[in-house]
C-alpha positions in Angstrom: 0.0 0.0 0.0 1.2 3.5 -0.8 -0.3 6.7 0.6 -0.2 10.0 -1.4 -1.2 13.6 -0.7 -2.9 14.9 -3.9 -3.7 18.3 -2.4 -5.8 20.1 0.1 -6.7 17.7 3.0 -7.1 14.8 0.6 -5.2 11.6 1.1 -5.2 8.7 -1.4 -4.2 5.1 -0.8 -3.1 2.8 -3.7 -3.6 -0.8 -2.9 -4.0 -3.9 -5.0 -4.7 -1.9 -8.2 -7.3 0.4 -6.5 -7.1 4.0 -5.5 -9.0 4.8 -2.3 -9.6 8.5 -1.8 -10.3 10.3 1.4 -10.8 14.0 2.4 -11.6 15.8 5.5 -15.0 17.5 6.2 -15.4 21.2 5.4 -15.4 21.8 9.2 -12.0 20.1 9.4 -10.5 22.2 6.6 -11.2 19.8 3.7 -13.6 20.0 0.8 -15.7 17.0 1.9 -15.2 15.4 -1.6 -14.6 11.9 -0.3 -15.2 10.1 3.0 -12.8 10.9 5.8 -10.6 8.0 6.9 -12.5 7.3 10.1 -15.8 7.0 8.1 -14.1 4.6 5.7 -13.0 2.5 8.7 -16.6 2.3 9.9 -17.8 1.5 6.4 -15.3 -1.3 6.1 -16.8 -2.9 9.2 -20.3 -2.5 7.8 -19.5 -3.8 4.4 -17.6 -6.8 5.8 -20.5 -7.8 8.0 -22.8 -7.1 5.1 -20.7 -9.5 2.9 -21.4 -12.4 5.3 -25.1 -11.6 5.5 -25.2 -11.5 1.7 -23.3 -14.8 1.4 -25.7 -16.4 3.9 -28.7 -15.3 1.9 -27.3 -16.2 -1.5 -26.4 -19.7 -0.3 -30.0 -20.2 0.8 -31.6 -18.4 -2.2 -33.1 -15.7 0.1 -33.7 -12.6 -2.0 -31.4 -9.8 -1.0 -34.1 -7.2 -1.4 -35.6 -8.7 1.8 -32.5 -7.7 3.8 -30.5 -4.7 4.7 -28.3 -3.6 7.6 -28.5 -0.5 9.8 -25.5 0.3 12.0 -25.4 2.8 14.8 -22.1 4.0 16.2 -22.1 5.5 19.7 -19.0 7.7 19.9 -17.2 9.8 22.4 -14.2 10.8 20.4 -13.8 7.0 19.7 -16.3 4.3 19.0 -17.8 3.1 22.3 -20.4 0.7 20.9 -21.6 -0.6 17.6 -25.2 -1.6 17.2 -25.8 -3.7 14.1 -29.3 -4.5 13.1 -30.0 -7.0 10.3 -33.4 -5.8 9.0 -35.3 -8.5 7.3 -38.6 -8.6 5.4 -41.5 -10.6 7.0 -41.0 -13.1 4.2 -37.5 -13.9 5.6 -37.6 -17.5 7.0 -37.8 -17.3 10.8 -35.7 -20.4 11.1 -32.7 -18.4 9.8 -32.9 -15.4 12.1 -30.3 -16.6 14.6 -28.2 -18.3 11.9 -27.8 -15.1 9.8 -26.6 -13.3 13.0 -24.1 -16.1 13.6 -22.8 -15.8 10.0 -21.5 -12.3 10.8 -19.0 -13.8 13.2 -16.7 -14.5 10.3 -16.2 -10.8 9.5 -12.4 -10.3 9.4 -12.7 -6.6 10.2 -14.6 -7.3 13.4 -12.2 -10.0 14.3 -9.3 -7.6 13.8 -10.8 -5.1 16.2 -11.0 -7.8 18.8 -7.3 -8.7 18.2 -5.6 -5.4 17.3 -2.2 -5.4 15.7 1.0 -3.9 17.1 2.5 -1.0 15.2 6.0 -0.1 14.2 6.3 3.3 12.6 9.6 4.9 11.4 10.7 7.6 9.0 13.4 6.9 6.4 15.0 8.9 3.6 13.9 8.1 0.0 16.3 6.5 -2.3 16.5 8.2 -5.7 
């Protein structure tokens, strides 16, 4: 992964052939053109959990238009709690309610939060 500073308060990450762009809010001196890094972090949790809900439904041929997620973050500078609600249509089979919740336990982002990494950060001169 490489991180670049394209101007203003924007920061871009190049990773596995993709460019992920971030910006700060107008209140924080940015232009608000892209999500800020912390919002991307929260979205990565939601989309990872969503992946396992989606996979669960696809494997059982449950229509995805019967399902969506709503996630609430309680914050006090940092995230204190995350409330994840899997919202299902009344046609969703009752026998799968607990199972679809269990399927979210495979989310790697959630697992990473439970087992945070250690960090080593240094500064080095570029070689030209």
